[in-house]
C-alpha positions as protocol buffer text, in pm:
chain_id: "A"
residue {
  index: 1
  type: MET
  ca { x: 8447 y: 11892 z: 14902 }
}
residue {
  index: 2
  type: GLU
  ca { x: 8220 y: 11634 z: 15062 }
}
residue {
  index: 3
  type: LYS
  ca { x: 8341 y: 11278 z: 15016 }
}
residue {
  index: 4
  type: ILE
  ca { x: 8153 y: 10970 z: 14904 }
}
residue {
  index: 5
  type: ASP
  ca { x: 8077 y: 10708 z: 15164 }
}
residue {
  index: 6
  type: ALA
  ca { x: 8278 y: 10408 z: 15046 }
}
residue {
  index: 7
  type: GLU
  ca { x: 8018 y: 10170 z: 15190 }
}
residue {
  index: 8
  type: SER
  ca { x: 7713 y: 10314 z: 15014 }
}
residue {
  index: 9
  type: PRO
  ca { x: 7595 y: 10165 z: 14684 }
}
residue {
  index: 10
  type: ALA
  ca { x: 7662 y: 10374 z: 14375 }
}
residue {
  index: 11
  type: ILE
  ca { x: 7293 y: 10358 z: 14284 }
}
residue {
  index: 12
  type: GLU
  ca { x: 6981 y: 10249 z: 14471 }
}
residue {
  index: 13
  type: VAL
  ca { x: 6655 y: 10246 z: 14276 }
}
residue {
  index: 14
  type: THR
  ca { x: 6366 y: 10143 z: 14501 }
}
residue {
  index: 15
  type: GLY
  ca { x: 6013 y: 10085 z: 14373 }
}
residue {
  index: 16
  type: VAL
  ca { x: 6055 y: 10346 z: 14099 }
}
residue {
  index: 17
  type: SER
  ca { x: 5787 y: 10407 z: 13837 }
}
residue {
  index: 18
  type: LYS
  ca { x: 5763 y: 10676 z: 13573 }
}
residue {
  index: 19
  type: SER
  ca { x: 5453 y: 10759 z: 13370 }
}
residue {
  index: 20
  type: PHE
  ca { x: 5393 y: 10999 z: 13083 }
}
residue {
  index: 21
  type: LYS
  ca { x: 5016 y: 11050 z: 13079 }
}
residue {
  index: 22
  type: GLU
  ca { x: 4883 y: 10699 z: 13011 }
}
residue {
  index: 23
  type: LEU
  ca { x: 5221 y: 10551 z: 12914 }
}
residue {
  index: 24
  type: ILE
  ca { x: 5406 y: 10366 z: 13191 }
}
residue {
  index: 25
  type: ALA
  ca { x: 5772 y: 10390 z: 13085 }
}
residue {
  index: 26
  type: VAL
  ca { x: 5921 y: 10243 z: 13403 }
}
residue {
  index: 27
  type: ASN
  ca { x: 5715 y: 10010 z: 13620 }
}
residue {
  index: 28
  type: ASP
  ca { x: 5810 y: 9951 z: 13986 }
}
residue {
  index: 29
  type: LEU
  ca { x: 6185 y: 9893 z: 13937 }
}
residue {
  index: 30
  type: THR
  ca { x: 6422 y: 9808 z: 14220 }
}
residue {
  index: 31
  type: ILE
  ca { x: 6793 y: 9796 z: 14136 }
}
residue {
  index: 32
  type: LYS
  ca { x: 7112 y: 9820 z: 14342 }
}
residue {
  index: 33
  type: ILE
  ca { x: 7449 y: 9885 z: 14177 }
}
residue {
  index: 34
  type: GLU
  ca { x: 7762 y: 9873 z: 14390 }
}
residue {
  index: 35
  type: GLN
  ca { x: 8058 y: 10108 z: 14356 }
}
residue {
  index: 36
  type: GLY
  ca { x: 8303 y: 9992 z: 14088 }
}
residue {
  index: 37
  type: GLU
  ca { x: 8046 y: 9772 z: 13914 }
}
residue {
  index: 38
  type: PHE
  ca { x: 7999 y: 9783 z: 13536 }
}
residue {
  index: 39
  type: VAL
  ca { x: 7634 y: 9715 z: 13448 }
}
residue {
  index: 40
  type: ALA
  ca { x: 7467 y: 9685 z: 13107 }
}
residue {
  index: 41
  type: LEU
  ca { x: 7103 y: 9783 z: 13052 }
}
residue {
  index: 42
  type: LEU
  ca { x: 6956 y: 9590 z: 12761 }
}
residue {
  index: 43
  type: GLY
  ca { x: 6615 y: 9615 z: 12608 }
}
residue {
  index: 44
  type: PRO
  ca { x: 6433 y: 9687 z: 12281 }
}
residue {
  index: 45
  type: ASN
  ca { x: 6324 y: 10038 z: 12191 }
}
residue {
  index: 46
  type: GLY
  ca { x: 6060 y: 10152 z: 12440 }
}
residue {
  index: 47
  type: ALA
  ca { x: 6180 y: 9919 z: 12717 }
}
residue {
  index: 48
  type: GLY
  ca { x: 6239 y: 10212 z: 12956 }
}
residue {
  index: 49
  type: LYS
  ca { x: 6620 y: 10223 z: 12948 }
}
residue {
  index: 50
  type: THR
  ca { x: 6658 y: 10591 z: 12860 }
}
residue {
  index: 51
  type: THR
  ca { x: 6389 y: 10699 z: 13106 }
}
residue {
  index: 52
  type: LEU
  ca { x: 6559 y: 10505 z: 13385 }
}
residue {
  index: 53
  type: VAL
  ca { x: 6900 y: 10655 z: 13305 }
}
residue {
  index: 54
  type: GLU
  ca { x: 6756 y: 11007 z: 13290 }
}
residue {
  index: 55
  type: MET
  ca { x: 6607 y: 10960 z: 13637 }
}
residue {
  index: 56
  type: ILE
  ca { x: 6943 y: 10836 z: 13768 }
}
residue {
  index: 57
  type: GLU
  ca { x: 7105 y: 11143 z: 13610 }
}
residue {
  index: 58
  type: GLY
  ca { x: 6856 y: 11367 z: 13789 }
}
residue {
  index: 59
  type: LEU
  ca { x: 6706 y: 11494 z: 13464 }
}
residue {
  index: 60
  type: GLN
  ca { x: 6361 y: 11357 z: 13548 }
}
residue {
  index: 61
  type: PRO
  ca { x: 6196 y: 11288 z: 13883 }
}
residue {
  index: 62
  type: PRO
  ca { x: 6028 y: 10949 z: 13932 }
}
residue {
  index: 63
  type: SER
  ca { x: 5650 y: 10941 z: 13952 }
}
residue {
  index: 64
  type: SER
  ca { x: 5687 y: 10717 z: 14257 }
}
residue {
  index: 65
  type: GLY
  ca { x: 5963 y: 10543 z: 14450 }
}
residue {
  index: 66
  type: GLU
  ca { x: 6307 y: 10683 z: 14529 }
}
residue {
  index: 67
  type: ILE
  ca { x: 6652 y: 10700 z: 14374 }
}
residue {
  index: 68
  type: LYS
  ca { x: 6977 y: 10747 z: 14565 }
}
residue {
  index: 69
  type: VAL
  ca { x: 7314 y: 10809 z: 14403 }
}
residue {
  index: 70
  type: PHE
  ca { x: 7605 y: 10740 z: 14638 }
}
residue {
  index: 71
  type: GLY
  ca { x: 7356 y: 10738 z: 14921 }
}
residue {
  index: 72
  type: LYS
  ca { x: 7205 y: 11078 z: 14840 }
}
residue {
  index: 73
  type: HIS
  ca { x: 6881 y: 11197 z: 14685 }
}
residue {
  index: 74
  type: TRP
  ca { x: 6909 y: 11450 z: 14404 }
}
residue {
  index: 75
  type: GLN
  ca { x: 6703 y: 11715 z: 14580 }
}
residue {
  index: 76
  type: GLY
  ca { x: 6939 y: 11927 z: 14788 }
}
residue {
  index: 77
  type: ASN
  ca { x: 7252 y: 11747 z: 14663 }
}
residue {
  index: 78
  type: GLU
  ca { x: 7257 y: 11860 z: 14299 }
}
residue {
  index: 79
  type: ASP
  ca { x: 7601 y: 12026 z: 14301 }
}
residue {
  index: 80
  type: PHE
  ca { x: 7771 y: 11736 z: 14478 }
}
residue {
  index: 81
  type: LEU
  ca { x: 7616 y: 11471 z: 14253 }
}
residue {
  index: 82
  type: HIS
  ca { x: 7678 y: 11661 z: 13930 }
}
residue {
  index: 83
  type: HIS
  ca { x: 8049 y: 11648 z: 14013 }
}
residue {
  index: 84
  type: GLN
  ca { x: 8035 y: 11270 z: 14046 }
}
residue {
  index: 85
  type: LEU
  ca { x: 7878 y: 11204 z: 13705 }
}
residue {
  index: 86
  type: GLY
  ca { x: 8026 y: 11164 z: 13360 }
}
residue {
  index: 87
  type: ILE
  ca { x: 7794 y: 11123 z: 13063 }
}
residue {
  index: 88
  type: SER
  ca { x: 7856 y: 11015 z: 12704 }
}
residue {
  index: 89
  type: LEU
  ca { x: 7569 y: 10995 z: 12458 }
}
residue {
  index: 90
  type: GLN
  ca { x: 7515 y: 10812 z: 12131 }
}
residue {
  index: 91
  type: GLU
  ca { x: 7581 y: 11138 z: 11948 }
}
residue {
  index: 92
  type: THR
  ca { x: 7739 y: 11454 z: 12089 }
}
residue {
  index: 93
  type: ARG
  ca { x: 7753 y: 11773 z: 11886 }
}
residue {
  index: 94
  type: PHE
  ca { x: 8062 y: 11988 z: 11935 }
}
residue {
  index: 95
  type: ILE
  ca { x: 8163 y: 12318 z: 11776 }
}
residue {
  index: 96
  type: ASP
  ca { x: 8320 y: 12220 z: 11444 }
}
residue {
  index: 97
  type: LYS
  ca { x: 8575 y: 12501 z: 11438 }
}
residue {
  index: 98
  type: LEU
  ca { x: 8715 y: 12435 z: 11782 }
}
residue {
  index: 99
  type: ARG
  ca { x: 9027 y: 12224 z: 11809 }
}
residue {
  index: 100
  type: VAL
  ca { x: 9031 y: 11907 z: 12019 }
}
residue {
  index: 101
  type: THR
  ca { x: 9227 y: 12073 z: 12301 }
}
residue {
  index: 102
  type: GLU
  ca { x: 9001 y: 12379 z: 12289 }
}
residue {
  index: 103
  type: THR
  ca { x: 8694 y: 12158 z: 12320 }
}
residue {
  index: 104
  type: LEU
  ca { x: 8836 y: 11980 z: 12623 }
}
residue {
  index: 105
  type: ALA
  ca { x: 8947 y: 12312 z: 12773 }
}
residue {
  index: 106
  type: LEU
  ca { x: 8596 y: 12453 z: 12736 }
}
residue {
  index: 107
  type: PHE
  ca { x: 8440 y: 12168 z: 12932 }
}
residue {
  index: 108
  type: ALA
  ca { x: 8728 y: 12157 z: 13181 }
}
residue {
  index: 109
  type: SER
  ca { x: 8657 y: 12523 z: 13264 }
}
residue {
  index: 110
  type: PHE
  ca { x: 8312 y: 12422 z: 13393 }
}
residue {
  index: 111
  type: TYR
  ca { x: 8488 y: 12228 z: 13669 }
}
residue {
  index: 112
  type: GLY
  ca { x: 8781 y: 12466 z: 13722 }
}
residue {
  index: 113
  type: LEU
  ca { x: 9027 y: 12196 z: 13612 }
}
residue {
  index: 114
  type: GLU
  ca { x: 9393 y: 12257 z: 13535 }
}
residue {
  index: 115
  type: SER
  ca { x: 9543 y: 12211 z: 13189 }
}
residue {
  index: 116
  type: SER
  ca { x: 9733 y: 11906 z: 13312 }
}
residue {
  index: 117
  type: ARG
  ca { x: 9402 y: 11720 z: 13331 }
}
residue {
  index: 118
  type: ILE
  ca { x: 9338 y: 11797 z: 12963 }
}
residue {
  index: 119
  type: ASP
  ca { x: 9671 y: 11641 z: 12869 }
}
residue {
  index: 120
  type: GLU
  ca { x: 9595 y: 11342 z: 13089 }
}
residue {
  index: 121
  type: VAL
  ca { x: 9259 y: 11285 z: 12922 }
}
residue {
  index: 122
  type: LEU
  ca { x: 9411 y: 11326 z: 12575 }
}
residue {
  index: 123
  type: GLY
  ca { x: 9637 y: 11034 z: 12662 }
}
residue {
  index: 124
  type: MET
  ca { x: 9350 y: 10826 z: 12794 }
}
residue {
  index: 125
  type: ILE
  ca { x: 9146 y: 10866 z: 12476 }
}
residue {
  index: 126
  type: ALA
  ca { x: 9454 y: 10837 z: 12249 }
}
residue {
  index: 127
  type: LEU
  ca { x: 9400 y: 11168 z: 12069 }
}
residue {
  index: 128
  type: GLU
  ca { x: 9738 y: 11332 z: 12139 }
}
residue {
  index: 129
  type: ASP
  ca { x: 9819 y: 11335 z: 11767 }
}
residue {
  index: 130
  type: LYS
  ca { x: 9485 y: 11505 z: 11697 }
}
residue {
  index: 131
  type: LYS
  ca { x: 9494 y: 11766 z: 11971 }
}
residue {
  index: 132
  type: LYS
  ca { x: 9537 y: 12055 z: 11726 }
}
residue {
  index: 133
  type: SER
  ca { x: 9284 y: 11921 z: 11476 }
}
residue {
  index: 134
  type: PHE
  ca { x: 8948 y: 12088 z: 11431 }
}
residue {
  index: 135
  type: VAL
  ca { x: 8653 y: 11877 z: 11544 }
}
residue {
  index: 136
  type: VAL
  ca { x: 8504 y: 11889 z: 11194 }
}
residue {
  index: 137
  type: ASN
  ca { x: 8804 y: 11692 z: 11065 }
}
residue {
  index: 138
  type: LEU
  ca { x: 8773 y: 11404 z: 11312 }
}
residue {
  index: 139
  type: SER
  ca { x: 8643 y: 11061 z: 11212 }
}
residue {
  index: 140
  type: GLY
  ca { x: 8332 y: 10918 z: 11375 }
}
residue {
  index: 141
  type: GLY
  ca { x: 8540 y: 10704 z: 11610 }
}
residue {
  index: 142
  type: GLN
  ca { x: 8763 y: 10997 z: 11705 }
}
residue {
  index: 143
  type: ARG
  ca { x: 8457 y: 11211 z: 11783 }
}
residue {
  index: 144
  type: GLN
  ca { x: 8320 y: 10941 z: 12010 }
}
residue {
  index: 145
  type: ARG
  ca { x: 8654 y: 10919 z: 12188 }
}
residue {
  index: 146
  type: LEU
  ca { x: 8646 y: 11295 z: 12231 }
}
residue {
  index: 147
  type: ALA
  ca { x: 8291 y: 11274 z: 12370 }
}
residue {
  index: 148
  type: LEU
  ca { x: 8407 y: 11009 z: 12614 }
}
residue {
  index: 149
  type: GLY
  ca { x: 8704 y: 11227 z: 12709 }
}
residue {
  index: 150
  type: VAL
  ca { x: 8469 y: 11515 z: 12791 }
}
residue {
  index: 151
  type: GLY
  ca { x: 8273 y: 11279 z: 13015 }
}
residue {
  index: 152
  type: LEU
  ca { x: 8593 y: 11174 z: 13193 }
}
residue {
  index: 153
  type: LEU
  ca { x: 8738 y: 11519 z: 13258 }
}
residue {
  index: 154
  type: ASN
  ca { x: 8598 y: 11556 z: 13610 }
}
residue {
  index: 155
  type: ARG
  ca { x: 8715 y: 11206 z: 13716 }
}
residue {
  index: 156
  type: PRO
  ca { x: 8356 y: 11084 z: 13750 }
}
residue {
  index: 157
  type: ARG
  ca { x: 8276 y: 10814 z: 14002 }
}
residue {
  index: 158
  type: LEU
  ca { x: 7967 y: 10723 z: 13796 }
}
residue {
  index: 159
  type: LEU
  ca { x: 7985 y: 10701 z: 13417 }
}
residue {
  index: 160
  type: LEU
  ca { x: 7660 y: 10683 z: 13220 }
}
residue {
  index: 161
  type: LEU
  ca { x: 7700 y: 10575 z: 12859 }
}
residue {
  index: 162
  type: ASP
  ca { x: 7406 y: 10571 z: 12618 }
}
residue {
  index: 163
  type: GLU
  ca { x: 7497 y: 10352 z: 12320 }
}
residue {
  index: 164
  type: PRO
  ca { x: 7845 y: 10508 z: 12291 }
}
residue {
  index: 165
  type: THR
  ca { x: 7963 y: 10290 z: 12001 }
}
residue {
  index: 166
  type: THR
  ca { x: 7654 y: 10286 z: 11779 }
}
residue {
  index: 167
  type: GLY
  ca { x: 7749 y: 10335 z: 11416 }
}
residue {
  index: 168
  type: LEU
  ca { x: 8122 y: 10284 z: 11471 }
}
residue {
  index: 169
  type: ASP
  ca { x: 8333 y: 10035 z: 11279 }
}
residue {
  index: 170
  type: PRO
  ca { x: 8468 y: 9735 z: 11473 }
}
residue {
  index: 171
  type: THR
  ca { x: 8813 y: 9890 z: 11519 }
}
residue {
  index: 172
  type: SER
  ca { x: 8674 y: 10216 z: 11660 }
}
residue {
  index: 173
  type: ARG
  ca { x: 8438 y: 10021 z: 11884 }
}
residue {
  index: 174
  type: ARG
  ca { x: 8728 y: 9821 z: 12027 }
}
residue {
  index: 175
  type: GLU
  ca { x: 8920 y: 10143 z: 12094 }
}
residue {
  index: 176
  type: ILE
  ca { x: 8631 y: 10268 z: 12309 }
}
residue {
  index: 177
  type: TRP
  ca { x: 8617 y: 9933 z: 12489 }
}
residue {
  index: 178
  type: ASN
  ca { x: 8989 y: 9948 z: 12569 }
}
residue {
  index: 179
  type: ILE
  ca { x: 8949 y: 10294 z: 12721 }
}
residue {
  index: 180
  type: LEU
  ca { x: 8662 y: 10174 z: 12940 }
}
residue {
  index: 181
  type: MET
  ca { x: 8848 y: 9861 z: 13050 }
}
residue {
  index: 182
  type: GLY
  ca { x: 9140 y: 10083 z: 13149 }
}
residue {
  index: 183
  type: LEU
  ca { x: 8906 y: 10283 z: 13373 }
}
residue {
  index: 184
  type: LYS
  ca { x: 8777 y: 9964 z: 13529 }
}
residue {
  index: 185
  type: GLN
  ca { x: 9125 y: 9841 z: 13611 }
}
residue {
  index: 186
  type: LYS
  ca { x: 9283 y: 10167 z: 13731 }
}
residue {
  index: 187
  type: GLU
  ca { x: 9004 y: 10372 z: 13887 }
}
residue {
  index: 188
  type: ASN
  ca { x: 8704 y: 10299 z: 14108 }
}
residue {
  index: 189
  type: THR
  ca { x: 8455 y: 10401 z: 13841 }
}
residue {
  index: 190
  type: THR
  ca { x: 8099 y: 10271 z: 13829 }
}
residue {
  index: 191
  type: MET
  ca { x: 7947 y: 10242 z: 13482 }
}
residue {
  index: 192
  type: ILE
  ca { x: 7597 y: 10202 z: 13345 }
}
residue {
  index: 193
  type: LEU
  ca { x: 7593 y: 10115 z: 12976 }
}
residue {
  index: 194
  type: THR
  ca { x: 7296 y: 10101 z: 12743 }
}
residue {
  index: 195
  type: THR
  ca { x: 7383 y: 9919 z: 12424 }
}
residue {
  index: 196
  type: HIS
  ca { x: 7241 y: 9727 z: 12130 }
}
residue {
  index: 197
  type: TYR
  ca { x: 7558 y: 9520 z: 12100 }
}
residue {
  index: 198
  type: MET
  ca { x: 7545 y: 9194 z: 12295 }
}
residue {
  index: 199
  type: GLU
  ca { x: 7919 y: 9143 z: 12251 }
}
residue {
  index: 200
  type: GLU
  ca { x: 7979 y: 9484 z: 12407 }
}
residue {
  index: 201
  type: ALA
  ca { x: 7770 y: 9401 z: 12713 }
}
residue {
  index: 202
  type: SER
  ca { x: 7941 y: 9064 z: 12749 }
}
residue {
  index: 203
  type: PHE
  ca { x: 8291 y: 9207 z: 12715 }
}
residue {
  index: 204
  type: LEU
  ca { x: 8260 y: 9514 z: 12938 }
}
residue {
  index: 205
  type: CYS
  ca { x: 8005 y: 9445 z: 13206 }
}
residue {
  index: 206
  type: ASP
  ca { x: 7999 y: 9248 z: 13531 }
}
residue {
  index: 207
  type: ARG
  ca { x: 7622 y: 9226 z: 13528 }
}
residue {
  index: 208
  type: VAL
  ca { x: 7342 y: 9252 z: 13273 }
}
residue {
  index: 209
  type: ILE
  ca { x: 6992 y: 9385 z: 13343 }
}
residue {
  index: 210
  type: ILE
  ca { x: 6733 y: 9306 z: 13076 }
}
residue {
  index: 211
  type: LEU
  ca { x: 6435 y: 9541 z: 13059 }
}
residue {
  index: 212
  type: ASP
  ca { x: 6114 y: 9501 z: 12864 }
}
residue {
  index: 213
  type: LYS
  ca { x: 5803 y: 9720 z: 12886 }
}
residue {
  index: 214
  type: GLY
  ca { x: 5939 y: 9904 z: 13188 }
}
residue {
  index: 215
  type: LYS
  ca { x: 6010 y: 9594 z: 13396 }
}
residue {
  index: 216
  type: ILE
  ca { x: 6316 y: 9384 z: 13473 }
}
residue {
  index: 217
  type: ILE
  ca { x: 6271 y: 9041 z: 13318 }
}
residue {
  index: 218
  type: ALA
  ca { x: 6619 y: 8905 z: 13401 }
}
residue {
  index: 219
  type: GLN
  ca { x: 6943 y: 9016 z: 13562 }
}
residue {
  index: 220
  type: GLY
  ca { x: 7276 y: 8871 z: 13666 }
}
residue {
  index: 221
  type: THR
  ca { x: 7616 y: 8786 z: 13523 }
}
residue {
  index: 222
  type: LEU
  ca { x: 7614 y: 8644 z: 13173 }
}
residue {
  index: 223
  type: ASP
  ca { x: 7699 y: 8298 z: 13307 }
}
residue {
  index: 224
  type: ASP
  ca { x: 7425 y: 8322 z: 13570 }
}
residue {
  index: 225
  type: LEU
  ca { x: 7166 y: 8427 z: 13313 }
}
residue {
  index: 226
  type: LEU
  ca { x: 7252 y: 8148 z: 13074 }
}
residue {
  index: 227
  type: THR
  ca { x: 7263 y: 7890 z: 13355 }
}
residue {
  index: 228
  type: HIS
  ca { x: 6943 y: 8004 z: 13527 }
}
residue {
  index: 229
  type: ASN
  ca { x: 6755 y: 8035 z: 13198 }
}
residue {
  index: 230
  type: ASP
  ca { x: 6863 y: 7697 z: 13065 }
}
residue {
  index: 231
  type: LYS
  ca { x: 6771 y: 7721 z: 12698 }
}
residue {
  index: 232
  type: GLY
  ca { x: 6990 y: 7437 z: 12577 }
}
residue {
  index: 233
  type: GLU
  ca { x: 7241 y: 7445 z: 12292 }
}
residue {
  index: 234
  type: ILE
  ca { x: 7195 y: 7521 z: 11924 }
}
residue {
  index: 235
  type: ILE
  ca { x: 7253 y: 7323 z: 11606 }
}
residue {
  index: 236
  type: GLU
  ca { x: 7175 y: 7500 z: 11279 }
}
residue {
  index: 237
  type: PHE
  ca { x: 7208 y: 7336 z: 10940 }
}
residue {
  index: 238
  type: THR
  ca { x: 7084 y: 7377 z: 10585 }
}
residue {
  index: 239
  type: PRO
  ca { x: 6971 y: 7051 z: 10417 }
}
residue {
  index: 240
  type: ASN
  ca { x: 6980 y: 7013 z: 10041 }
}
residue {
  index: 241
  type: HIS
  ca { x: 6612 y: 6919 z: 10047 }
}
residue {
  index: 242
  type: SER
  ca { x: 6325 y: 6959 z: 10292 }
}
residue {
  index: 243
  type: LEU
  ca { x: 6308 y: 6729 z: 10594 }
}
residue {
  index: 244
  type: ASN
  ca { x: 6017 y: 6622 z: 10811 }
}
residue {
  index: 245
  type: GLU
  ca { x: 6044 y: 6830 z: 11129 }
}
residue {
  index: 246
  type: ASN
  ca { x: 5867 y: 6561 z: 11335 }
}
residue {
  index: 247
  type: THR
  ca { x: 6138 y: 6311 z: 11243 }
}
residue {
  index: 248
  type: LEU
  ca { x: 6404 y: 6543 z: 11383 }
}
residue {
  index: 249
  type: LYS
  ca { x: 6198 y: 6621 z: 11694 }
}
residue {
  index: 250
  type: ALA
  ca { x: 6185 y: 6249 z: 11770 }
}
residue {
  index: 251
  type: LEU
  ca { x: 6564 y: 6234 z: 11817 }
}
residue {
  index: 252
  type: ALA
  ca { x: 6667 y: 6198 z: 12183 }
}
residue {
  index: 253
  type: GLY
  ca { x: 6782 y: 6528 z: 12331 }
}
residue {
  index: 254
  type: VAL
  ca { x: 6610 y: 6753 z: 12074 }
}
residue {
  index: 255
  type: ARG
  ca { x: 6383 y: 7010 z: 12239 }
}
residue {
  index: 256
  type: THR
  ca { x: 6255 y: 7212 z: 11943 }
}
residue {
  index: 257
  type: VAL
  ca { x: 6293 y: 7232 z: 11566 }
}
residue {
  index: 258
  type: GLU
  ca { x: 6218 y: 7540 z: 11360 }
}
residue {
  index: 259
  type: ILE
  ca { x: 6280 y: 7670 z: 11009 }
}
residue {
  index: 260
  type: ILE
  ca { x: 6454 y: 8009 z: 11041 }
}
residue {
  index: 261
  type: ASN
  ca { x: 6533 y: 8126 z: 10686 }
}
residue {
  index: 262
  type: ASN
  ca { x: 6599 y: 7990 z: 10336 }
}
residue {
  index: 263
  type: GLY
  ca { x: 6533 y: 7637 z: 10448 }
}
residue {
  index: 264
  type: LYS
  ca { x: 6783 y: 7647 z: 10736 }
}
residue {
  index: 265
  type: LEU
  ca { x: 6679 y: 7444 z: 11040 }
}
residue {
  index: 266
  type: ARG
  ca { x: 6750 y: 7536 z: 11401 }
}
residue {
  index: 267
  type: LEU
  ca { x: 6748 y: 7262 z: 11663 }
}
residue {
  index: 268
  type: ILE
  ca { x: 6752 y: 7348 z: 12033 }
}
residue {
  index: 269
  type: VAL
  ca { x: 6911 y: 7048 z: 12203 }
}
residue {
  index: 270
  type: ASP
  ca { x: 7018 y: 6936 z: 12549 }
}
residue {
  index: 271
  type: SER
  ca { x: 7375 y: 6868 z: 12436 }
}
residue {
  index: 272
  type: ILE
  ca { x: 7543 y: 6919 z: 12099 }
}
residue {
  index: 273
  type: VAL
  ca { x: 7791 y: 6640 z: 12174 }
}
residue {
  index: 274
  type: ASP
  ca { x: 7511 y: 6391 z: 12241 }
}
residue {
  index: 275
  type: VAL
  ca { x: 7271 y: 6490 z: 11963 }
}
residue {
  index: 276
  type: LEU
  ca { x: 7500 y: 6567 z: 11669 }
}
residue {
  index: 277
  type: PRO
  ca { x: 7609 y: 6206 z: 11590 }
}
residue {
  index: 278
  type: ALA
  ca { x: 7246 y: 6089 z: 11589 }
}
residue {
  index: 279
  type: LEU
  ca { x: 7145 y: 6386 z: 11376 }
}
residue {
  index: 280
  type: MET
  ca { x: 7420 y: 6318 z: 11120 }
}
residue {
  index: 281
  type: HIS
  ca { x: 7316 y: 5952 z: 11102 }
}
residue {
  index: 282
  type: GLU
  ca { x: 6949 y: 6045 z: 11054 }
}
residue {
  index: 283
  type: VAL
  ca { x: 7032 y: 6295 z: 10778 }
}
residue {
  index: 284
  type: GLN
  ca { x: 7230 y: 6028 z: 10592 }
}
residue {
  index: 285
  type: GLU
  ca { x: 6947 y: 5779 z: 10632 }
}
residue {
  index: 286
  type: LEU
  ca { x: 6714 y: 6033 z: 10472 }
}
residue {
  index: 287
  type: ASP
  ca { x: 6955 y: 6060 z: 10175 }
}
residue {
  index: 288
  type: CYS
  ca { x: 7022 y: 6424 z: 10256 }
}
residue {
  index: 289
  type: GLU
  ca { x: 7332 y: 6642 z: 10261 }
}
residue {
  index: 290
  type: MET
  ca { x: 7412 y: 6935 z: 10489 }
}
residue {
  index: 291
  type: LEU
  ca { x: 7501 y: 7243 z: 10286 }
}
residue {
  index: 292
  type: SER
  ca { x: 7599 y: 7427 z: 10605 }
}
residue {
  index: 293
  type: LEU
  ca { x: 7637 y: 7337 z: 10972 }
}
residue {
  index: 294
  type: GLU
  ca { x: 7684 y: 7554 z: 11283 }
}
residue {
  index: 295
  type: CYS
  ca { x: 7691 y: 7435 z: 11643 }
}
residue {
  index: 296
  type: ARG
  ca { x: 7710 y: 7679 z: 11933 }
}
residue {
  index: 297
  type: LYS
  ca { x: 7622 y: 7750 z: 12291 }
}
residue {
  index: 298
  type: PHE
  ca { x: 7328 y: 7973 z: 12374 }
}
residue {
  index: 299
  type: THR
  ca { x: 7438 y: 8338 z: 12362 }
}
residue {
  index: 300
  type: LEU
  ca { x: 7313 y: 8652 z: 12534 }
}
residue {
  index: 301
  type: ASP
  ca { x: 7152 y: 8749 z: 12204 }
}
residue {
  index: 302
  type: ASP
  ca { x: 6964 y: 8419 z: 12188 }
}
residue {
  index: 303
  type: LEU
  ca { x: 6858 y: 8457 z: 12550 }
}
residue {
  index: 304
  type: PHE
  ca { x: 6725 y: 8806 z: 12488 }
}
residue {
  index: 305
  type: VAL
  ca { x: 6511 y: 8689 z: 12197 }
}
residue {
  index: 306
  type: SER
  ca { x: 6380 y: 8393 z: 12397 }
}
residue {
  index: 307
  type: LEU
  ca { x: 6283 y: 8615 z: 12692 }
}
residue {
  index: 308
  type: THR
  ca { x: 6126 y: 8905 z: 12500 }
}
residue {
  index: 309
  type: GLY
  ca { x: 6028 y: 8754 z: 12166 }
}
residue {
  index: 310
  type: ARG
  ca { x: 6207 y: 9049 z: 12004 }
}
residue {
  index: 311
  type: THR
  ca { x: 6556 y: 9151 z: 11903 }
}
residue {
  index: 312
  type: LEU
  ca { x: 6724 y: 9458 z: 12049 }
}
residue {
  index: 313
  type: ASN
  ca { x: 6659 y: 9651 z: 11730 }
}
residue {
  index: 314
  type: ASP
  ca { x: 6283 y: 9587 z: 11727 }
}
């Protein structure tokens, strides 16, 4: 079988737009993802994430621009590229009355794979003890691991995951993360992940691309994004009575003051270490007590809200 050029990027998206009648879902995007890179696509509903991924998968053609996967266009290279892809969706429906091994064997037959690969994947997704269980008897986390296992059967060089841990409990989510981190460490797999979990993007991915209304509004490593988009640090506290916001804004190093909920105040400051002592002194002078206090660095979640004005679930 034809081999992948080790020097070519895994994905090159150049000036790509996609329209559905009057709706512009993707607007002049240019993205390059290198082989072995784990990249998160973040954005609220309607940002264009799914449309972009479907074009990368070859399910939809772009309205304009071009997409190359491992240096090749989809047209004329469908069979080769299909063998390089693994896909896991937010929800995958299997045949309830097939056993776990039977399900894997069914999909393995599409690639002409040997049974040894099924056993190997069972180990990767930690379902050896469930291999004879019917799919209908699996938990939500076990089903997602099975879906991921199906996507890994053909040893994909490019793994496309669409919110693979949505709805899972924290333990099941971590199990999926551990499988993916194992792939990153042992195999030269490239991954594109769409997710609504900021912690997931931070933990798994080398780079984050934030989309909104079909355009890229920020991209880079988490550290790069937070450094480049210097939004300060955060102090949140709940006073036992209302305070004059202008008094707090007058403190040196305080950028903004806002009431967020139930009387809680959020201060965006240059430095927690510098501002907190002055804030504590001012609160005492105003004969006030803090019922709660939280100090933290700016997070990816905070950055997303500041850039888009929306949360991921909006």
